[in-house]
N, C-alpha and C positions, 0 to 999 in steps of 0.2 A: 504494500500500500504506500502511496505517496500523498501525504496530507496536503501538500502544496497544490495538488491538482483537484482537490475536493472543493465543492461549492460551500462557502461558509454561511452560517446564519448571522443575522444582525446581533450585535452585542446586547442591545436593549432587550431583545426577545429572550435572552438567556437568564435574565433576572427572575428569581422565584419568590413566591409568597411564603408565608410562614408554614402553611400546610404542606406545600411542596418541598420545603427545605428540611422538614423533620422526617427522617426515614424510619423504616421498620428495622429494629436491631436484630442481629442474628441470635440464634439460640446457642448458648455456650456449650450445651451438652451434645449438640448435633453438628455444629459447624465444622467444616474441614479446616485443619490447622493452617493450610496455605491460603484459604479465604481470609482468615484473620491477618496473616502476614501481608497479603496484598493490600488490605485496608490500611495497615500501618504504613506501608511503603508509600501509598498514594497520599496519605495525610501529610507525610514528611515532604513529599514532592510538591504538594500545594503550598505548604509553609515556605519552602525554599523560593518558589516562584513569587509568592506574595512579598516575602522579605526582600528579595532582590529588587522588586519594583519599588518598595519603600526607599531603599538605598539609592536607586536610580533617581527617584524624585528629589532626593535630598542633595543631589549633585548637579542639578540643572536649574536654570532660571526661567525657562520658557513655560509659561502657564498653560498654553495650549497643549504642549507635550505632557505636562504634569496632569492635566485633566484627562487626557487619553489614558495615561498610565493608571489613573485613579479608578476609571471605570473597569478596566480589566482586572485590576487588583481587588476591587469589591466583589467581583464575580468569583475570583479565586478564593476569597475568604468564605463565601457561601459554600463553595465546593468543599473546602477543608472542613468546615464545621459539620456539614452534612455527612461527610465520610467518617469523621470522628464519632458521630452519634450512632454509627452502626454497632459500636461496642455496647452491650447490654448493661443495665443497671446492676445486675447481680454478679458481674465479673469483677473481682477485686483488682486493685492496682497491681498487686503482686502476681496474680494470675496473668494479667495483661502483660506484665514485664516478661514473662516466659515467652510470649509470642514475639515481643520485641527482640529478644535474644535469638530466638529461632530464625527470625527474619535476618538478623545480622549474620548468622552463620551461613544459612543456605543462600542468601542473596550474594554475599561476598564470594562464596565458593563458585556460584554459577557465573558471576562476572569474571572471576579469575580464570575459569576454564575456557572462556571465549576471548580472553584478552590477548592481543597480538603484540603489544608493547611489553617487553620483558621487565622494564623498570616499573611500570604500573602494575603488572601482575605480581611482582615481588611485594609491592606495598599492600596489595589486597591479601596475599597469602600471610604476610606478617601480622596484620591486624586480625585476620581470621582466627588465629589461635587464641587471641585475647578475648574476643567475643564468645568463643567456645567455652573458655573458662568461666566467663561471667554467667553463662547459662547454668553451669554446674553450681556456682555459689548461690545464685538466686533459687535454684531448685531445692537445695538443702534448706534454705531459709523457709521456702514455701511449705515443705513437709513439717518443719518444726512449728510454724505459726498457724497453719491452716489444715494440716493433715492431708494435703492434696499432693498426689504424685504427679510430677511434671511430665513424666513419660506419656500420660494420658492426654495432656494438653498438646504435646508435640506429635501425637499420633504414632509414636514409634519411628518417625521418619528421621529424627535427629538424635544422636547419642548424647548422653549427659554424663560427663566424666571430666577429670582435670585436663586442661590444656596447658599452655604456658601460665603458671600460677599468677594470679592477679597481683600479688605482692611484687612481681617482677615487671609489671607494666609501667611502673612509675619512672618516667624518664625526664631529664632536664628538658624544658620546653624547646630549646634551640635544636635538639636532636629530632624533633618531629617535623621540621620544615624540609620539604623535598623539592625536586626540580619540577617545574611546570611543563606541560605539553604545549604544543602549538597546534591549535585547532585547524589551521590552514594546511598543515602537512600530516597531521595524525590521521589514523584510520577513524572512520566515523564511529565505530563501536567503542574505540578508546575514549573519544570525547564523551559519548553517552555514558560510559562506565564511570568516568571521573565525576560527572554531574549527578548520576544516580546514587553512587555510594556516598557522596558528600551530603546530599539531601537526607538519605536514610540515617546516617550516623548523627547528623545534626538534630534530626527528630528525636532520636534516642537520648541524646544529651539534654535536649530541652524537656523531654518527658521526665527524666530522672531529676533534673533541676527543679521542676515544678512540683513533684510529689515527695521529694525527700523530707521536707518539714511537715508533711501530712501523715507520716508514719507514726504509729501509736506506741512504739517502743524504741529504746535507744539503739539496740543492735541493728534493727532494720534501717533506722535513720543513718547510722554510720556506714552500713554497707552501700546504701544508695549514694551517700556522699563520696565514698571512695571510687565507686565505679563511674559516677558522673564525671569525676575528674579525669578518668581514663578516656571517657568518651570525648572530652575536650581535646585530649591528645589526638584521638582519631580524626576528629573534625579538622584540626590543624594540619595533620598529615594529608588528608584527602583534598581539602580545599587548595593546598599548595600545589597539587598536581594539576588543577584546572588551568585553563589558558588565561593567565593574568594579563596577557598582552592584547586580548581582543577588546574591541570597543563596547560601550554599554549597549549599543543597538545590536551589535553582533551577538552579544551574550543574551540579550532579550530574545532574539530569534532562536538561539540554542535552547534556552529554557522552555520556550513554548513547544519546540520540536520534541524535546525530551518528554514533556508531559504527554504529547500526542502519542509518542512511541509507547510509553508505559501504560496509558489507558487502553491502547490497542492490544498490547500484550496481555493485560488483565482480562480484557474481553475475550481474547482468543483462548485463554487458559482457565477461565473461571468455571466452576462446577455448580455454583448456586444460581438458579435462574433469576431470582430477584436482584441479586447483586450484579450479575452479568448485565442486566438491563441498565443498571446505574453506570457501569463502566462504559457502556455504549453511549449513554447520554452525555457523560463527561468527555468522551472523545469528541463528540460534536461541538461541545463548548470549547475545547482546546484547539480544534481546527479553526474556529472563529478567532481565537486569541492569536494563533499562529499567523493568520492572514492579516491581522492588525499589526503584528510585529513586522511583517513584510512591508506593509504600507509605511510604517514609521522609518524603517531602514532606507527605503527609497526616498522618502521626503527629506530626511535630515542628513543622510550620508550619500545619497544618489547611488546606492548599491542595489543590485538585484539579489534575491535570496540565493541564487546559484553561486554567487561570489563567496558566500559563507558556507553553504551546504551544497556542494555541486550536484550530488545525487540525493534526491529526497526520498527514495524508496527505503522503507524500514528494513533493518536487519531482521533475522529470525526473531520471533517473539521471545521475550524474557520469560522463562519458566521457573517457578519456584518448586523445587523437588528435593528428594533425598540425595545427600552428598556424603554419606558415611565414609566410603573408601577414600574419597578425595581428602577429606579432613584428616583422616588417619595418616595418610601419606605426608601431608604437610606437617603434622605433629611429629611424626617420626624423624623427619629430616631437618627441621628448622627451629626446634624449641629453644635452643641455646642462643638465638640471635637477639640483638636489640638494635634500636635506632642509633645511628652514629652520623650526625649532621645529615648530609643528603643520602648516605648509604645505610646499609644494614650489616652489622659485624657480629661475629661470635663473641660472646663474653670473654672467652679465653684470649682473644686477640686484641682486646682493649688495653691501653696503658693503665697503670694503677691509679693515675690521677684523672682518668676520663670523666666526662660530665656525668655519665650514668652512675658510676660508683659514688661520686661526691653528692649527687642528689639523693641517692638511696640512703646515705648516712643522715641526710636532713629529714626526709619524710618517713623513713622506716628505721629509726635508731634501734628499735628492738622489734622482733617479730610479734611479741605478745600484744602490741597495741594496734596491729593491723586488722581492720574489721573483716576483710575477706578470709583471713586465717582464723579469726575468732569464731566466725559462723561455722566453719567446718569442724573445729574442735568442739564447739557446743553440740553440734549434731552427733558427733562421735560419743560425747559424754552422755547424751540422752538416749541414743539408740544402740550404742555399742560399735557402730561403724557409720561411715558417711552414706549419703544417698547417691546412687548412680543408676543409669540405664545404659548398659553396654551390650553390644552384640558379641564382643570378645574382649580379652584383657587389653588394657591400655598399651599402645605400642612403645611407650617409654616405661621401662621397668621401674624407674624411681617414682613413678606416679601411680603405681598399682596398689599401694597400701590402702586399705579401707579403714585403718585404725590410727593413722598418723598423717596429718596434712603436710605435704612437702612445701617448704619455703625457700628452697635452694635452686631448683631448676629454673633456668633463664635469668638467674640473678648472681649466682656464685660460679666462678670458673670451674669447669670439668665436673659439674653436677650431673651432666648427661652428655650423650654424644649426638652431634648434629653433623650433617654433610653440607648441604647448600640448597638454595632455592633452585627451581628448575623452570624452564620456559616451555610453552606448548610447542 
């Protein structure tokens, strides 16, 4: 499909009344796990588009342009709110968190598998292991606090076990900034991937930021606080990959194209008939937004859309699905790596005064105060072992113990063996 060749509806016709804006929520006991993850993904995508538009408006003085941006932005916000309200009232924030982390794992894996740029793929694989570990930490908290087994929420599609331990995720901020791509020379899928993963991780960061202080016990508040700060690292990494040299109007076009691609992907892969219809409706909305972006690009920069996106045909639809073997392979080969300015380096190869070690001394002076570690130790104390959902034993032998949380892997030299990242 090429959305540039579709006939758009008028923007005014896309505004909805209160009844139209309030959707029917899914049944949390019957919904497919990937329907939930698609909803979270599109909520984050809409937020990114809306927030980009706000920042665009704050950097221009032309009020006609700002008015055009405001109309599209208002419709984006209606879409975001409608999508977020598909979540039912009886699904707790912690249950919803499990879906956030399942999305992070399976979306990142899926993007990495189709990524042609080795550097971008490495960034995806690196953060994949951290979101994978977050799923494990939150799942143990969920069983302790609500008696709910996360394996039922993820449908058995995503394993729940230690990845690179969360204690090892805390890096000095300067080590999270990477090299940006050039959207004019990069493969179209690479541009889409950098924008999609940035929006998704930003949504996760914002969600955790907004619900941390709403938790009703200190342990939960502390875990959300810790992982939220890791998500800040992930957003910094991913946004630095995006094309920072593109103009505002070029990026507006890319934002709208990305939304069209994702709603089309959701429509093509959705199993729930009601929500599939919503994806179709939202695709029509985004096609109209895309054509408005084309108009603004021509008006203000005298560029045709083909100068920014030469081929408007969508790649294969993005499918959210099981990635167990892929995740296991990345865990087995790269668990000992950390960020090192623009690169990724094994812990063993860093100098003793590296940023990573110095920052670890500041934020983790002792393992006993680290919330992600405390959660697992509390679960072991209460249940005799941690909570996991594994199809076979962990590929890292140091992470196989069910009665002792490992705080060395990915943080202390020679705590495990790693080889290297690989490209497709």
